[in-house]
FISELUM-516140 format. One line per 10 residues: their letters; for each residue x, y, z of C-alpha. Coordinates in Angstrom, 3 decimals, m for minus. Layout:
REM FISELUM-516140
A> X:Y:Z; ... .
END
This chain:
REM FISELUM-516140
MATFEINYLF> 75.817:63.188:90.380; 76.806:66.326:88.460; 76.631:68.439:91.642; 78.794:65.870:93.438; 81.479:66.038:90.747; 81.440:69.849:90.618; 81.774:70.143:94.408; 84.602:67.611:94.355; 86.467:69.409:91.551; 86.136:72.788:93.267 .
SLFGFIFGLF> 87.371:71.401:96.581; 90.219:69.507:94.901; 91.289:72.619:92.976; 91.103:74.704:96.170; 93.132:72.134:98.093; 95.900:71.960:95.447; 95.937:75.767:95.075; 96.197:76.128:98.856; 99.126:73.704:99.084; 100.950:75.571:96.312 .
ALILLFEIIK> 100.278:78.884:98.103; 101.641:77.449:101.375; 104.907:76.426:99.700; 105.199:79.857:98.065; 104.554:81.665:101.355; 107.186:79.571:103.136; 109.748:80.616:100.519; 108.729:84.278:100.870; 108.874:84.174:104.681; 112.412:82.737:104.608 .
RTKDGIRYGF> 113.573:85.692:102.517; 111.891:88.598:104.319; 112.805:90.690:107.349; 111.029:90.252:110.670; 108.657:93.214:110.280; 107.249:92.114:106.930; 107.468:88.446:107.932; 104.708:88.916:110.519; 102.309:90.043:107.798; 103.085:86.990:105.672 .
FLFLFAITTF> 102.657:84.713:108.700; 99.063:85.930:108.934; 98.610:85.023:105.274; 100.132:81.627:106.051; 97.559:81.023:108.786; 94.775:82.089:106.411; 95.890:79.705:103.657; 96.378:76.898:106.187; 92.779:77.385:107.330; 91.665:77.323:103.697 .
VILEGLKILE> 93.588:74.073:102.978; 92.111:72.374:106.061; 88.613:73.461:105.000; 89.012:72.138:101.460; 90.589:68.898:102.731; 87.663:68.293:105.101; 85.214:68.990:102.277; 86.860:66.309:100.113; 86.763:63.803:102.996; 83.122:64.699:103.691 .
IYKIVPMVVP> 82.146:64.255:100.029; 83.477:60.686:100.116; 81.954:60.194:103.571; 85.367:59.311:104.998; 85.234:61.901:107.788; 82.118:63.888:108.702; 82.396:67.690:108.913; 82.480:67.956:112.702; 83.371:71.658:112.772; 81.026:73.911:110.744 .
SELFILLFIL> 82.634:75.094:107.498; 81.491:78.646:108.291; 83.982:78.750:111.162; 86.898:77.974:108.821; 85.656:80.568:106.342; 85.453:83.160:109.127; 89.006:82.365:110.294; 90.264:82.549:106.712; 88.706:85.985:106.226; 90.002:87.295:109.572 .
FMIAGLWKLK> 93.577:86.151:108.917; 93.508:87.574:105.376; 92.260:90.961:106.576; 94.824:91.060:109.406; 97.614:90.110:107.001; 96.627:92.731:104.450; 96.393:95.392:107.158; 99.816:94.465:108.570; 101.451:94.608:105.144; 99.670:97.867:104.302 .
VLIQGLSDFG> 101.064:99.531:107.430; 104.565:98.187:106.781; 104.625:99.143:103.098; 103.242:102.591:103.878; 105.944:103.067:106.479; 108.673:102.072:104.047; 107.397:104.184:101.188; 106.385:107.291:103.121; 108.970:107.469:105.871; 111.945:105.595:104.433 .
QAFVITSEKK> 115.302:107.333:104.577; 117.197:107.207:101.283; 120.827:107.771:100.376; 120.990:109.168:96.834; 124.348:108.699:95.127; 124.979:110.854:92.096; 127.782:112.519:90.170; 128.565:116.090:89.207; 127.160:115.442:85.734; 123.922:113.750:86.845 .
HEGKLVSIVK> 123.317:115.772:90.007; 120.711:118.194:88.659; 118.662:115.495:86.943; 118.699:113.315:90.064; 117.591:116.239:92.223; 114.715:117.105:89.880; 113.520:113.481:89.838; 113.250:113.537:93.644; 111.304:116.774:94.148; 109.219:117.097:90.975 .
DVKDVCFVTL> 106.122:115.257:92.259; 106.539:115.756:96.011; 104.602:118.183:98.200; 105.571:119.704:101.566; 109.313:119.617:100.906; 111.930:120.968:103.288; 114.992:121.602:101.124; 118.402:121.968:102.790; 121.024:123.434:100.485; 124.610:123.282:101.718 .
KEPYKKVVES> 126.457:124.734:98.742; 124.252:126.468:96.165; 122.433:129.589:97.434; 118.646:129.646:97.660; 118.231:131.849:94.581; 120.234:129.547:92.330; 118.397:126.428:93.554; 115.022:128.071:92.922; 116.062:129.167:89.434; 117.220:125.638:88.576 .
LNMYDIATSG> 114.001:124.014:89.805; 111.792:126.602:88.090; 113.424:125.688:84.781; 111.771:122.271:85.178; 108.379:123.811:86.082; 108.757:122.778:89.727; 106.871:125.129:92.045; 109.151:126.236:94.881; 106.836:128.702:96.623; 105.369:125.909:98.757 .
MQFIDASGVS> 108.770:124.555:99.788; 110.615:125.435:102.967; 114.310:126.143:102.375; 117.201:125.981:104.822; 120.179:127.756:103.259; 123.678:127.035:104.586; 125.535:128.392:101.553; 126.580:131.601:103.304; 124.534:133.798:100.952; 121.551:135.625:102.464 .
CDADNCININ> 118.354:134.200:100.955; 115.978:137.028:101.988; 112.751:135.110:101.350; 109.733:134.214:103.478; 110.159:130.489:102.834; 113.916:130.430:103.507; 116.049:130.399:106.646; 119.795:131.035:106.710; 121.964:128.886:108.984; 125.652:128.237:109.528 .
NSPEDLKNTL> 127.066:125.311:107.612; 127.602:122.963:110.539; 126.092:119.634:111.668; 124.630:121.026:114.896; 123.000:124.080:113.290; 121.516:121.908:110.564; 120.019:119.346:112.966; 118.686:121.957:115.402; 117.050:124.054:112.681; 115.716:121.019:110.831 .
GRILKEKGSR> 114.130:119.637:113.996; 112.413:122.968:114.691; 111.169:123.356:111.103; 109.755:119.822:110.991; 107.805:120.448:114.186; 106.510:123.825:113.006; 105.820:123.089:109.336; 105.136:119.363:109.356; 107.072:118.827:106.113; 106.590:115.320:104.733 .
CVVIDDITEL> 109.858:115.225:102.798; 113.386:116.448:103.579; 116.053:116.824:100.896; 119.627:117.511:102.003; 121.787:118.576:99.059; 124.469:117.543:99.319; 126.050:115.898:102.340; 129.589:116.175:100.980; 129.357:119.970:101.299; 128.756:119.862:105.064 .
KNIEKFELPL> 131.479:121.770:106.906; 133.210:121.070:110.235; 132.851:117.326:109.828; 135.278:114.646:108.699; 134.335:112.169:105.989; 134.373:109.244:108.431; 131.867:111.130:110.630; 129.273:111.420:107.847; 127.611:108.027:108.517; 126.968:108.936:112.169 .
FIQNTSSLIK> 125.609:112.356:111.163; 123.244:110.743:108.652; 122.155:108.148:111.212; 121.271:110.840:113.770; 119.622:113.109:111.202; 117.583:110.308:109.620; 116.308:109.356:113.100; 115.260:112.970:113.616; 113.449:113.040:110.263; 111.764:109.692:110.827 .
TNGSQGFFIG> 110.643:110.680:114.338; 108.768:113.595:112.787; 107.017:111.283:110.307; 108.927:112.476:107.251; 110.855:110.929:104.408; 114.498:111.881:103.982; 116.770:112.067:100.939; 120.496:112.483:101.591; 122.160:113.414:98.304; 125.884:112.769:97.951 .
KMEHLGKETI> 128.294:113.066:95.032; 130.374:109.979:94.489; 133.443:112.021:93.523; 133.700:113.274:97.121; 132.570:110.206:99.077; 134.722:107.142:98.507; 133.657:103.480:98.485; 134.042:102.923:102.234; 131.901:105.937:103.160; 129.256:104.936:100.599 .
SDISMIVDKT> 129.186:101.412:102.045; 128.888:102.679:105.648; 126.048:105.069:104.809; 124.214:102.430:102.752; 124.045:100.172:105.820; 122.392:102.914:107.869; 119.596:104.110:105.575; 116.498:102.220:104.422; 117.479:102.301:100.769; 120.288:103.444:98.490 .
IGDEK> 119.487:105.003:95.128; 121.905:105.468:92.254; 123.681:103.454:89.568; 126.991:104.803:90.821; 126.862:102.683:93.987 .
END
């Protein structure tokens, strides 16, 4: 009798828990994008299998319906769906975190702190500087104990950098994209920082969103994460809004 009651309580608890999880998953699925939604659908199938299993156990305990299908089959399906769902979400989350393209909005006052927060714990950085010369950037980062010797620099400031890990280019959209594409293929940098987009020459403000769209596609194609830094004083609300719709995420209280 005691075993009967314990089995019943466990199955009843599992059944109620499963129903609650199904409702929760439905709410999550309605609020997620298609890519992530597929992962949660696999979880939904797993929980549905679990609920059916627990429901059949309760019916079997009261001898209402015999367990026609072996319970092991439901357990196997539950495990398979859970593993598939976890794997799908892992791949999606990894893609978003590792290869997401970010628009970083800052101000003149907060620019240095925002820049340091991006590069301080990141390895294999390709740093594109459009205004400050290589030497000044390195000096600023070294003040925060950030090692720059392992970084690859692309300097479009117009000042010769004269360093093994630095390449001088003209400050133009085409030169930047061509050089960046070559460097990413040669060096395999995992992170690209472009500082800052408002200092790019030979381009109108309304053309910035298209430039960022093309450049972020180039960065993502090479399996890298991109940070496009822009100062709000030189952008304007419309440009900020247009760029925010293109990138994966927008960072900055100033937005």
